[in-house]
TIGU-928933 format. One line per field, with one value per residue: residue in three letters; residue number from 0; x, z, y of N, C-alpha, C in turn. Coordinates in nm, 2 decimals, decimal comma, always signed. Layout:
N
rest <- c(Ala_...)
nr <- c(NUM_...)
nX <- c(X_...)
nZ <- c(Z_...)
nY <- c(Y_...)
caX <- c(X_...)
caZ <- c(Z_...)
caY <- c(Y_...)
cX <- c(X_...)
cZ <- c(Z_...)
cY <- c(Y_...)
//
This chain:
247
rest <- c(Met_Leu_Ser_Lys_Val_Ser_Asn_Leu_Ser_Val_Phe_Lys_Glu_Val_Leu_Ala_His_Ala_Asn_Gly_Ile_Ile_Val_Asp_Leu_Gly_Ala_Gly_Arg_Val_Arg_Phe_Ala_Lys_Ser_Leu_Leu_Glu_Asn_Pro_Lys_Val_Arg_Glu_Val_Val_Ala_Ile_Glu_Ile_Asp_Phe_Asn_Lys_Leu_His_Glu_Ala_Lys_Asn_Gln_Tyr_Arg_Glu_Gln_Lys_Leu_His_Leu_Val_Cys_Gly_Ser_Ile_Thr_Tyr_Leu_Pro_Leu_Arg_Glu_Ser_Ser_Ile_Asp_Thr_Ala_Ile_Ser_Ile_Leu_Val_Leu_His_Glu_Leu_Ala_Gly_Gly_Lys_Glu_Glu_Val_Glu_Lys_Ala_Val_Lys_Glu_Ala_Lys_Arg_Ile_Leu_Lys_Ala_Gly_Gly_Lys_Leu_Ile_Ile_Val_Asp_Lys_Tyr_Leu_Tyr_Lys_Pro_Lys_Asp_Pro_Ala_Glu_Ala_Leu_Ser_Leu_Ile_Ile_Glu_Asp_Leu_Tyr_His_Glu_Ala_Leu_Arg_Glu_Ala_Lys_Gly_Ile_Lys_Leu_Trp_Gly_Leu_Gln_Lys_Pro_Glu_Glu_Tyr_Leu_Asn_Ile_Val_Lys_Lys_Tyr_Phe_Asn_Lys_Val_Thr_Trp_Arg_Lys_Met_Glu_Arg_Gly_Lys_Lys_Ile_Pro_Gly_Glu_Val_Phe_Val_Lys_Glu_Cys_Gly_Trp_Gly_Lys_Glu_Thr_Lys_Ser_Leu_Val_Lys_Met_Ile_Glu_Asp_Glu_Asn_Thr_Arg_Arg_Ile_Leu_Glu_Asn_Lys_Ile_Lys_Glu_Val_Glu_Glu_Thr_Ala_Leu_Lys_Tyr_Gly_Tyr_Lys_Ser_Ser_Lys_Val_Leu_Glu_Ile_Ile_Ala_Glu_Lys)
nr <- c(0_1_2_3_4_5_6_7_8_9_10_11_12_13_14_15_16_17_18_19_20_21_22_23_24_25_26_27_28_29_30_31_32_33_34_35_36_37_38_39_40_41_42_43_44_45_46_47_48_49_50_51_52_53_54_55_56_57_58_59_60_61_62_63_64_65_66_67_68_69_70_71_72_73_74_75_76_77_78_79_80_81_82_83_84_85_86_87_88_89_90_91_92_93_94_95_96_97_98_99_100_101_102_103_104_105_106_107_108_109_110_111_112_113_114_115_116_117_118_119_120_121_122_123_124_125_126_127_128_129_130_131_132_133_134_135_136_137_138_139_140_141_142_143_144_145_146_147_148_149_150_151_152_153_154_155_156_157_158_159_160_161_162_163_164_165_166_167_168_169_170_171_172_173_174_175_176_177_178_179_180_181_182_183_184_185_186_187_188_189_190_191_192_193_194_195_196_197_198_199_200_201_202_203_204_205_206_207_208_209_210_211_212_213_214_215_216_217_218_219_220_221_222_223_224_225_226_227_228_229_230_231_232_233_234_235_236_237_238_239_240_241_242_243_244_245_246)
nX <- c(+15,74_+15,94_+16,06_+16,28_+16,52_+16,47_+16,54_+16,52_+16,57_+16,46_+16,20_+16,20_+16,26_+16,02_+15,84_+15,90_+15,73_+15,51_+15,28_+15,13_+14,84_+14,88_+14,77_+14,86_+14,81_+14,74_+14,95_+15,10_+15,37_+15,42_+15,66_+15,74_+15,69_+15,89_+16,04_+15,84_+15,76_+15,98_+15,98_+15,94_+15,72_+15,51_+15,23_+15,07_+15,04_+14,84_+14,81_+14,68_+14,59_+14,49_+14,56_+14,58_+14,78_+15,02_+15,00_+15,01_+15,27_+15,39_+15,30_+15,44_+15,69_+15,69_+15,63_+15,53_+15,35_+15,23_+15,16_+14,91_+14,75_+14,55_+14,32_+14,19_+14,02_+14,15_+13,97_+13,74_+13,75_+13,79_+13,75_+13,69_+13,53_+13,72_+13,93_+14,20_+14,54_+14,75_+14,76_+14,91_+15,03_+15,22_+15,37_+15,14_+14,89_+14,91_+14,90_+14,64_+14,37_+14,10_+14,11_+14,08_+13,85_+13,87_+14,09_+14,01_+13,81_+13,98_+14,12_+13,92_+13,82_+14,04_+14,03_+13,80_+13,86_+14,05_+14,15_+14,06_+14,29_+14,46_+14,69_+14,72_+14,96_+15,11_+15,32_+15,43_+15,50_+15,53_+15,43_+15,67_+15,93_+16,23_+16,57_+16,79_+16,88_+16,90_+16,73_+16,49_+16,44_+16,34_+16,07_+15,98_+16,00_+15,80_+15,57_+15,58_+15,53_+15,26_+15,14_+15,19_+15,04_+14,78_+14,75_+14,78_+14,60_+14,39_+14,36_+14,35_+14,54_+14,56_+14,79_+15,09_+15,07_+15,05_+15,17_+14,96_+14,73_+14,72_+14,71_+14,48_+14,28_+14,34_+14,31_+14,04_+13,93_+14,08_+14,18_+14,42_+14,72_+15,04_+15,32_+15,59_+15,86_+16,07_+16,40_+16,53_+16,74_+17,05_+17,24_+17,25_+17,49_+17,46_+17,50_+17,49_+17,22_+17,08_+17,17_+17,18_+16,98_+16,73_+16,53_+16,21_+16,07_+15,80_+15,68_+15,79_+15,69_+15,41_+15,41_+15,47_+15,22_+15,05_+14,83_+14,81_+15,02_+15,17_+15,14_+15,27_+15,53_+15,60_+15,61_+15,81_+16,03_+16,04_+16,12_+16,38_+16,49_+16,48_+16,68_+16,90_+16,92_+16,97_+17,22_+17,37_+17,33_+17,29_+17,08_+16,84_+16,63_+16,31_+16,20_+15,99_+15,66_+15,57_+15,30_+15,14_+14,86_+14,64_+14,37)
nZ <- c(-9,09_-9,35_-9,63_-9,79_-9,67_-9,62_-9,62_-9,91_-9,96_-9,78_-9,85_-10,11_-10,06_-9,94_-10,15_-10,32_-10,27_-10,41_-10,69_-11,01_-11,09_-10,95_-10,69_-10,58_-10,28_-10,19_-10,34_-10,37_-10,51_-10,67_-10,61_-10,58_-10,81_-11,01_-10,89_-10,86_-11,13_-11,24_-11,14_-11,26_-11,21_-11,19_-11,35_-11,41_-11,27_-11,06_-10,96_-10,69_-10,58_-10,39_-10,42_-10,68_-10,79_-10,72_-10,87_-11,12_-11,14_-11,13_-11,37_-11,56_-11,51_-11,54_-11,81_-11,85_-12,00_-11,85_-11,62_-11,44_-11,36_-11,11_-10,98_-10,67_-10,36_-10,11_-9,94_-10,07_-10,32_-10,67_-10,81_-10,94_-10,76_-10,64_-10,83_-10,82_-10,76_-10,58_-10,31_-10,20_-9,92_-9,84_-9,58_-9,53_-9,39_-9,13_-9,18_-9,25_-9,26_-9,02_-8,86_-8,69_-8,80_-9,07_-9,15_-9,11_-9,31_-9,54_-9,52_-9,54_-9,79_-9,94_-9,91_-10,04_-10,31_-10,37_-10,52_-10,46_-10,25_-10,29_-10,18_-9,92_-9,85_-9,60_-9,50_-9,24_-9,02_-8,66_-8,31_-8,06_-7,81_-7,88_-7,79_-7,88_-7,92_-8,17_-8,33_-8,20_-8,26_-8,51_-8,47_-8,31_-8,49_-8,67_-8,51_-8,46_-8,72_-8,75_-8,54_-8,63_-8,86_-8,76_-8,60_-8,79_-9,00_-8,90_-8,94_-8,84_-8,81_-8,82_-8,70_-8,51_-8,40_-8,18_-8,26_-8,22_-8,27_-8,55_-8,62_-8,50_-8,66_-8,92_-8,88_-8,84_-9,09_-9,24_-9,23_-9,25_-9,14_-9,13_-8,96_-8,89_-8,74_-8,88_-8,94_-9,08_-9,29_-9,23_-8,97_-8,99_-9,01_-8,79_-8,89_-9,17_-9,19_-9,10_-9,27_-9,54_-9,60_-9,63_-9,44_-9,29_-9,44_-9,51_-9,26_-9,14_-9,31_-9,25_-8,99_-9,01_-9,10_-8,88_-8,69_-8,42_-8,21_-7,98_-7,99_-8,24_-8,17_-7,98_-8,14_-8,32_-8,15_-8,09_-8,33_-8,34_-8,13_-8,24_-8,44_-8,28_-8,14_-8,34_-8,44_-8,22_-8,18_-8,43_-8,70_-8,74_-8,93_-8,81_-8,70_-8,89_-8,94_-9,08_-9,24_-9,37_-9,53_-9,63_-9,85)
nY <- c(-10,16_-10,23_-10,29_-10,26_-10,36_-10,61_-10,96_-11,15_-11,41_-11,60_-11,59_-11,68_-11,94_-12,03_-11,98_-12,17_-12,38_-12,33_-12,40_-12,46_-12,26_-11,95_-11,73_-11,42_-11,27_-10,95_-10,82_-10,59_-10,42_-10,63_-10,78_-11,04_-11,17_-11,23_-11,44_-11,63_-11,67_-11,78_-12,03_-12,35_-12,51_-12,34_-12,22_-11,98_-11,65_-11,47_-11,15_-10,99_-10,68_-10,40_-10,14_-9,93_-9,77_-9,90_-10,14_-10,03_-9,94_-10,19_-10,30_-10,15_-10,25_-10,53_-10,75_-10,99_-11,26_-11,45_-11,33_-11,18_-10,88_-10,77_-10,54_-10,53_-10,64_-10,85_-10,96_-10,99_-11,16_-11,14_-11,39_-11,72_-11,99_-12,26_-12,25_-12,20_-12,31_-12,25_-12,02_-11,73_-11,53_-11,29_-11,12_-10,96_-11,00_-10,89_-10,62_-10,56_-10,35_-10,30_-10,52_-10,84_-10,96_-10,89_-11,03_-11,29_-11,30_-11,28_-11,52_-11,71_-11,65_-11,72_-12,00_-12,06_-12,01_-12,19_-12,50_-12,84_-12,99_-12,78_-12,52_-12,28_-12,04_-11,87_-11,61_-11,42_-11,14_-11,17_-11,14_-11,13_-11,16_-11,06_-11,14_-11,01_-10,68_-10,55_-10,71_-10,68_-10,42_-10,42_-10,50_-10,29_-10,08_-10,16_-10,14_-9,86_-9,75_-9,84_-9,70_-9,43_-9,43_-9,47_-9,24_-9,03_-9,08_-9,22_-9,49_-9,81_-10,09_-10,46_-10,55_-10,67_-11,00_-11,28_-11,61_-11,81_-11,66_-11,63_-11,90_-12,00_-11,87_-11,97_-12,25_-12,27_-12,27_-12,45_-12,79_-12,93_-12,82_-12,69_-12,54_-12,31_-12,12_-11,88_-11,76_-11,46_-11,28_-11,10_-10,94_-10,58_-10,32_-10,04_-9,78_-9,81_-9,90_-9,67_-9,46_-9,56_-9,74_-9,63_-9,63_-9,61_-9,40_-9,38_-9,39_-9,15_-8,96_-8,99_-8,91_-8,63_-8,55_-8,55_-8,37_-8,29_-8,14_-8,22_-8,51_-8,55_-8,47_-8,66_-8,89_-8,82_-8,81_-9,08_-9,18_-9,08_-9,22_-9,48_-9,46_-9,40_-9,63_-9,82_-9,73_-9,80_-10,08_-10,20_-10,34_-10,59_-10,80_-10,91_-11,24_-11,46_-11,60_-11,90_-12,05_-12,32_-12,43_-12,68_-12,74)
caX <- c(+15,73_+16,07_+16,08_+16,41_+16,63_+16,42_+16,61_+16,43_+16,60_+16,37_+16,07_+16,22_+16,25_+15,88_+15,77_+15,93_+15,62_+15,40_+15,27_+15,01_+14,80_+14,90_+14,72_+14,94_+14,72_+14,80_+15,08_+15,18_+15,43_+15,44_+15,80_+15,77_+15,65_+16,00_+16,07_+15,73_+15,76_+16,10_+15,95_+15,88_+15,59_+15,41_+15,17_+15,03_+15,04_+14,73_+14,85_+14,57_+14,63_+14,38_+14,62_+14,60_+14,91_+15,12_+14,98_+15,05_+15,42_+15,43_+15,27_+15,55_+15,81_+15,67_+15,56_+15,51_+15,22_+15,17_+15,13_+14,78_+14,74_+14,40_+14,29_+14,07_+14,04_+14,17_+13,86_+13,63_+13,83_+13,72_+13,80_+13,59_+13,54_+13,80_+14,00_+14,34_+14,62_+14,82_+14,74_+15,02_+15,01_+15,35_+15,38_+15,02_+14,78_+14,93_+14,87_+14,51_+14,29_+13,98_+14,13_+14,07_+13,74_+13,91_+14,19_+13,92_+13,75_+14,08_+14,15_+13,80_+13,82_+14,15_+13,98_+13,69_+13,91_+14,15_+14,10_+14,08_+14,44_+14,53_+14,75_+14,74_+15,09_+15,12_+15,44_+15,40_+15,56_+15,45_+15,47_+15,75_+16,03_+16,37_+16,68_+16,89_+16,82_+16,89_+16,61_+16,38_+16,42_+16,25_+15,93_+15,96_+15,97_+15,67_+15,47_+15,59_+15,46_+15,12_+15,10_+15,19_+14,92_+14,66_+14,74_+14,77_+14,49_+14,28_+14,36_+14,40_+14,58_+14,55_+14,91_+15,16_+15,00_+15,11_+15,14_+14,83_+14,62_+14,72_+14,68_+14,34_+14,20_+14,36_+14,26_+13,90_+13,89_+14,16_+14,21_+14,57_+14,79_+15,17_+15,38_+15,72_+15,92_+16,18_+16,49_+16,55_+16,84_+17,16_+17,24_+17,30_+17,55_+17,37_+17,53_+17,44_+17,08_+17,03_+17,20_+17,17_+16,86_+16,61_+16,43_+16,11_+16,03_+15,66_+15,65_+15,83_+15,59_+15,29_+15,43_+15,45_+15,08_+14,98_+14,80_+14,83_+15,17_+15,22_+15,15_+15,37_+15,66_+15,63_+15,65_+15,94_+16,13_+16,05_+16,20_+16,52_+16,53_+16,51_+16,81_+17,01_+16,93_+17,03_+17,36_+17,44_+17,32_+17,26_+16,94_+16,82_+16,49_+16,25_+16,16_+15,86_+15,59_+15,53_+15,19_+15,10_+14,73_+14,59_+14,23)
caZ <- c(-9,24_-9,40_-9,73_-9,86_-9,61_-9,59_-9,70_-9,99_-9,98_-9,71_-9,92_-10,22_-10,01_-9,92_-10,27_-10,39_-10,25_-10,50_-10,82_-11,09_-11,10_-10,82_-10,66_-10,48_-10,21_-10,14_-10,41_-10,37_-10,64_-10,73_-10,60_-10,58_-10,94_-11,08_-10,83_-10,90_-11,27_-11,27_-11,10_-11,37_-11,17_-11,19_-11,48_-11,42_-11,15_-11,06_-10,85_-10,64_-10,50_-10,39_-10,46_-10,83_-10,83_-10,71_-10,98_-11,24_-11,13_-11,16_-11,51_-11,63_-11,48_-11,59_-11,94_-11,87_-12,04_-11,75_-11,50_-11,45_-11,25_-11,08_-10,87_-10,59_-10,22_-10,08_-9,86_-10,17_-10,44_-10,80_-10,87_-10,93_-10,66_-10,68_-10,95_-10,79_-10,70_-10,46_-10,27_-10,11_-9,85_-9,78_-9,50_-9,57_-9,29_-9,01_-9,22_-9,29_-9,18_-8,98_-8,75_-8,70_-8,89_-9,21_-9,17_-9,12_-9,44_-9,63_-9,51_-9,59_-9,94_-10,00_-9,91_-10,14_-10,45_-10,39_-10,56_-10,36_-10,24_-10,30_-10,06_-9,88_-9,79_-9,53_-9,43_-9,18_-8,89_-8,55_-8,19_-7,97_-7,74_-7,92_-7,69_-7,95_-7,94_-8,31_-8,38_-8,13_-8,33_-8,63_-8,42_-8,27_-8,61_-8,72_-8,42_-8,49_-8,84_-8,72_-8,46_-8,71_-8,95_-8,68_-8,56_-8,91_-9,09_-8,83_-8,99_-8,74_-8,87_-8,73_-8,62_-8,48_-8,32_-8,14_-8,36_-8,20_-8,33_-8,69_-8,63_-8,47_-8,77_-9,03_-8,85_-8,84_-9,22_-9,30_-9,14_-9,27_-9,12_-9,07_-8,94_-8,83_-8,73_-8,97_-8,94_-9,21_-9,30_-9,14_-8,90_-9,07_-8,92_-8,77_-8,98_-9,30_-9,18_-9,09_-9,38_-9,67_-9,63_-9,65_-9,35_-9,23_-9,52_-9,50_-9,12_-9,12_-9,39_-9,18_-8,87_-9,05_-9,13_-8,76_-8,66_-8,28_-8,19_-7,88_-8,05_-8,34_-8,11_-7,92_-8,25_-8,37_-8,05_-8,11_-8,45_-8,30_-8,05_-8,33_-8,50_-8,18_-8,10_-8,46_-8,44_-8,11_-8,19_-8,56_-8,73_-8,79_-8,95_-8,72_-8,75_-8,95_-8,92_-9,21_-9,23_-9,50_-9,51_-9,75_-9,86)
caY <- c(-10,18_-10,20_-10,38_-10,25_-10,43_-10,75_-11,06_-11,22_-11,56_-11,68_-11,59_-11,77_-12,08_-12,05_-11,98_-12,30_-12,47_-12,29_-12,47_-12,44_-12,13_-11,89_-11,60_-11,35_-11,19_-10,83_-10,83_-10,47_-10,39_-10,76_-10,80_-11,18_-11,22_-11,29_-11,57_-11,73_-11,71_-11,86_-12,17_-12,43_-12,57_-12,23_-12,19_-11,84_-11,58_-11,36_-11,06_-10,91_-10,56_-10,30_-10,01_-9,93_-9,71_-10,00_-10,23_-9,95_-9,95_-10,33_-10,32_-10,09_-10,33_-10,67_-10,77_-11,14_-11,30_-11,54_-11,25_-11,11_-10,78_-10,74_-10,45_-10,58_-10,67_-10,99_-11,01_-11,02_-11,19_-11,15_-11,52_-11,83_-12,09_-12,38_-12,22_-12,17_-12,42_-12,20_-11,88_-11,69_-11,41_-11,26_-11,00_-10,89_-11,00_-10,80_-10,49_-10,55_-10,26_-10,36_-10,61_-10,98_-10,99_-10,88_-11,14_-11,41_-11,29_-11,31_-11,67_-11,78_-11,63_-11,81_-12,14_-12,06_-12,01_-12,30_-12,63_-12,95_-13,02_-12,65_-12,47_-12,14_-12,02_-11,74_-11,57_-11,29_-11,11_-11,20_-11,08_-11,21_-11,08_-11,09_-11,11_-10,92_-10,54_-10,53_-10,78_-10,61_-10,29_-10,45_-10,50_-10,15_-10,00_-10,20_-10,07_-9,72_-9,73_-9,86_-9,59_-9,31_-9,44_-9,45_-9,10_-8,94_-9,11_-9,29_-9,63_-9,91_-10,22_-10,57_-10,54_-10,79_-11,09_-11,41_-11,72_-11,87_-11,58_-11,67_-12,04_-12,01_-11,83_-12,06_-12,38_-12,25_-12,30_-12,56_-12,90_-12,97_-12,70_-12,70_-12,41_-12,30_-11,99_-11,87_-11,65_-11,40_-11,17_-11,09_-10,81_-10,47_-10,22_-9,93_-9,66_-9,85_-9,90_-9,53_-9,37_-9,61_-9,83_-9,55_-9,68_-9,52_-9,29_-9,37_-9,35_-9,01_-8,88_-8,99_-8,83_-8,49_-8,52_-8,55_-8,23_-8,26_-8,11_-8,31_-8,64_-8,55_-8,46_-8,79_-8,99_-8,77_-8,86_-9,23_-9,20_-9,05_-9,33_-9,59_-9,43_-9,41_-9,78_-9,88_-9,69_-9,87_-10,22_-10,25_-10,38_-10,73_-10,83_-11,00_-11,37_-11,46_-11,72_-11,96_-12,14_-12,39_-12,49_-12,75_-12,76)
cX <- c(+15,86_+16,11_+16,22_+16,52_+16,58_+16,50_+16,51_+16,45_+16,50_+16,23_+16,08_+16,21_+16,10_+15,81_+15,79_+15,82_+15,51_+15,40_+15,14_+14,97_+14,80_+14,83_+14,81_+14,85_+14,78_+14,94_+15,16_+15,23_+15,48_+15,59_+15,84_+15,74_+15,77_+16,03_+15,96_+15,74_+15,88_+16,09_+15,88_+15,75_+15,48_+15,36_+15,13_+15,03_+14,93_+14,77_+14,73_+14,62_+14,52_+14,43_+14,66_+14,73_+15,03_+15,12_+15,03_+15,20_+15,46_+15,41_+15,38_+15,68_+15,81_+15,59_+15,53_+15,37_+15,15_+15,14_+15,01_+14,77_+14,60_+14,39_+14,17_+14,11_+14,06_+14,06_+13,74_+13,70_+13,75_+13,76_+13,69_+13,62_+13,63_+13,87_+14,15_+14,42_+14,69_+14,79_+14,85_+14,99_+15,14_+15,35_+15,26_+14,92_+14,79_+14,91_+14,73_+14,43_+14,15_+13,99_+14,11_+13,96_+13,79_+14,01_+14,11_+13,86_+13,85_+14,11_+14,04_+13,79_+13,92_+14,10_+13,88_+13,75_+14,00_+14,08_+14,12_+14,23_+14,52_+14,58_+14,75_+14,87_+15,10_+15,26_+15,41_+15,48_+15,47_+15,50_+15,55_+15,85_+16,17_+16,47_+16,78_+16,82_+16,81_+16,77_+16,49_+16,34_+16,33_+16,10_+15,89_+15,92_+15,84_+15,56_+15,46_+15,51_+15,31_+15,07_+15,09_+15,07_+14,79_+14,64_+14,72_+14,65_+14,37_+14,26_+14,42_+14,42_+14,57_+14,67_+14,98_+15,08_+15,08_+15,08_+15,01_+14,71_+14,61_+14,66_+14,53_+14,25_+14,22_+14,30_+14,10_+13,85_+13,96_+14,19_+14,36_+14,65_+14,93_+15,23_+15,51_+15,76_+16,05_+16,27_+16,50_+16,65_+16,95_+17,16_+17,31_+17,37_+17,46_+17,38_+17,47_+17,28_+17,02_+17,05_+17,18_+17,05_+16,73_+16,50_+16,33_+16,05_+15,88_+15,62_+15,68_+15,73_+15,46_+15,30_+15,41_+15,31_+15,00_+14,96_+14,83_+14,98_+15,23_+15,24_+15,26_+15,51_+15,70_+15,68_+15,79_+16,05_+16,15_+16,14_+16,35_+16,57_+16,56_+16,65_+16,92_+17,03_+17,00_+17,18_+17,44_+17,44_+17,31_+17,12_+16,94_+16,67_+16,44_+16,22_+16,02_+15,79_+15,55_+15,42_+15,15_+14,97_+14,68_+14,44_+14,19)
cZ <- c(-9,30_-9,51_-9,79_-9,80_-9,57_-9,68_-9,78_-10,00_-9,90_-9,78_-10,04_-10,18_-9,99_-10,05_-10,36_-10,38_-10,35_-10,63_-10,88_-11,11_-10,96_-10,81_-10,55_-10,41_-10,15_-10,20_-10,41_-10,51_-10,71_-10,72_-10,60_-10,72_-11,01_-11,02_-10,86_-11,04_-11,32_-11,22_-11,21_-11,34_-11,17_-11,33_-11,51_-11,28_-11,16_-10,93_-10,81_-10,55_-10,51_-10,43_-10,60_-10,87_-10,82_-10,83_-11,11_-11,25_-11,18_-11,31_-11,60_-11,62_-11,55_-11,72_-11,96_-11,90_-11,94_-11,62_-11,53_-11,33_-11,23_-10,96_-10,79_-10,45_-10,20_-9,99_-9,95_-10,30_-10,56_-10,88_-10,85_-10,82_-10,72_-10,81_-10,94_-10,72_-10,57_-10,43_-10,18_-10,05_-9,78_-9,72_-9,53_-9,45_-9,18_-9,05_-9,28_-9,20_-9,14_-8,88_-8,79_-8,79_-9,03_-9,24_-9,19_-9,26_-9,55_-9,64_-9,57_-9,74_-10,00_-10,01_-10,02_-10,28_-10,48_-10,44_-10,45_-10,36_-10,26_-10,17_-10,04_-9,80_-9,73_-9,47_-9,37_-9,05_-8,78_-8,42_-8,10_-7,91_-7,78_-7,80_-7,75_-7,97_-8,09_-8,38_-8,32_-8,20_-8,45_-8,59_-8,37_-8,39_-8,67_-8,64_-8,44_-8,61_-8,82_-8,64_-8,54_-8,81_-8,88_-8,64_-8,68_-8,99_-9,03_-8,88_-8,89_-8,81_-8,77_-8,64_-8,59_-8,38_-8,28_-8,24_-8,35_-8,26_-8,48_-8,70_-8,60_-8,59_-8,89_-9,00_-8,84_-8,98_-9,29_-9,19_-9,14_-9,26_-9,06_-9,05_-8,88_-8,82_-8,81_-8,94_-9,07_-9,20_-9,20_-9,07_-8,99_-8,98_-8,91_-8,86_-9,12_-9,30_-9,18_-9,21_-9,52_-9,70_-9,65_-9,56_-9,31_-9,31_-9,51_-9,36_-9,10_-9,19_-9,31_-9,05_-8,90_-9,07_-9,00_-8,71_-8,51_-8,25_-8,09_-7,92_-8,15_-8,28_-8,04_-8,03_-8,31_-8,28_-8,06_-8,23_-8,42_-8,22_-8,13_-8,39_-8,41_-8,15_-8,22_-8,46_-8,33_-8,13_-8,33_-8,58_-8,78_-8,81_-8,85_-8,78_-8,81_-8,93_-9,06_-9,18_-9,36_-9,47_-9,64_-9,74_-9,88)
cY <- c(-10,14_-10,30_-10,38_-10,33_-10,57_-10,85_-11,15_-11,37_-11,65_-11,69_-11,68_-11,91_-12,12_-12,07_-12,10_-12,40_-12,45_-12,37_-12,44_-12,29_-12,06_-11,76_-11,54_-11,25_-11,07_-10,81_-10,71_-10,44_-10,52_-10,80_-10,95_-11,25_-11,29_-11,43_-11,67_-11,77_-11,79_-12,01_-12,25_-12,49_-12,47_-12,21_-12,04_-11,78_-11,47_-11,28_-10,97_-10,80_-10,45_-10,16_-10,00_-9,87_-9,81_-10,10_-10,16_-9,96_-10,09_-10,35_-10,26_-10,18_-10,47_-10,67_-10,92_-11,17_-11,39_-11,46_-11,17_-11,01_-10,75_-10,65_-10,49_-10,61_-10,82_-11,05_-11,04_-11,05_-11,21_-11,28_-11,63_-11,93_-12,21_-12,36_-12,20_-12,29_-12,37_-12,05_-11,84_-11,55_-11,38_-11,12_-10,91_-10,88_-10,91_-10,66_-10,47_-10,45_-10,33_-10,47_-10,76_-11,03_-10,99_-10,99_-11,27_-11,41_-11,33_-11,46_-11,75_-11,77_-11,72_-11,95_-12,15_-12,08_-12,12_-12,43_-12,73_-12,99_-12,89_-12,60_-12,32_-12,13_-11,88_-11,73_-11,44_-11,27_-11,14_-11,14_-11,18_-11,11_-11,12_-11,05_-11,01_-10,79_-10,51_-10,59_-10,72_-10,48_-10,31_-10,44_-10,36_-10,06_-10,03_-10,13_-9,92_-9,68_-9,74_-9,74_-9,46_-9,32_-9,42_-9,30_-9,00_-8,96_-9,18_-9,43_-9,72_-10,05_-10,33_-10,58_-10,67_-10,87_-11,21_-11,51_-11,79_-11,79_-11,61_-11,81_-12,07_-11,98_-11,93_-12,20_-12,38_-12,29_-12,42_-12,67_-12,94_-12,84_-12,73_-12,56_-12,42_-12,15_-11,99_-11,75_-11,59_-11,28_-11,18_-10,95_-10,70_-10,37_-10,10_-9,81_-9,69_-9,85_-9,76_-9,45_-9,43_-9,69_-9,76_-9,59_-9,57_-9,40_-9,27_-9,33_-9,20_-8,92_-8,87_-8,90_-8,68_-8,45_-8,51_-8,40_-8,19_-8,25_-8,20_-8,45_-8,65_-8,55_-8,60_-8,89_-8,95_-8,82_-9,01_-9,26_-9,18_-9,17_-9,46_-9,57_-9,45_-9,56_-9,85_-9,85_-9,77_-10,02_-10,28_-10,28_-10,52_-10,75_-10,93_-11,14_-11,36_-11,60_-11,77_-12,06_-12,19_-12,46_-12,55_-12,77_-12,90)
//
């Protein structure tokens, strides 16, 4: 989990496919709102986020009349059937708690709210073996965050999955599906990554909450290993999977 050093240009390229009334599934602090609202093909944006505090921050940042902030779950969307032109899910599904069943619910709900011909656009991290240690570090950091969350709060996320895991779920509900793997971002020097990018704040905070001393020390050592690896090889954001499904 490392949003600050993620390159947003790849997401802007994907968001160019959006049109009409958009729902941003798991919008967080609504960081894609600006790009969406700058698109002349977009009429309105409905940002769905279960964390009220994140939406409150977004409300203070955005005053756009075409942006609607809604606190709710993406597995039980508070929207009418066949009311949305485009649904987007950006780096969300791999972080859904509850595993594969919750991901299926989210995809099924997206289909329900889409109009005929509407599109579900998914961009997410996936499981693979990078040859570049700097790129592999991105996936190691993701796994470390998930492990810290599980040990500190008992929350198990769906996690990184192979492309076919995503595709099997999407194809269960959509007949027209295209997909591709996308590069994102350039390599960041290790010193910049460790000292300036603010990496791992949430992970480090979770590790401090772990009561079992042995487990806590193991994760603290993993954090040190991440920083040592970054200083040696640098950091590069992992590839992402883009899936576009049409209803």
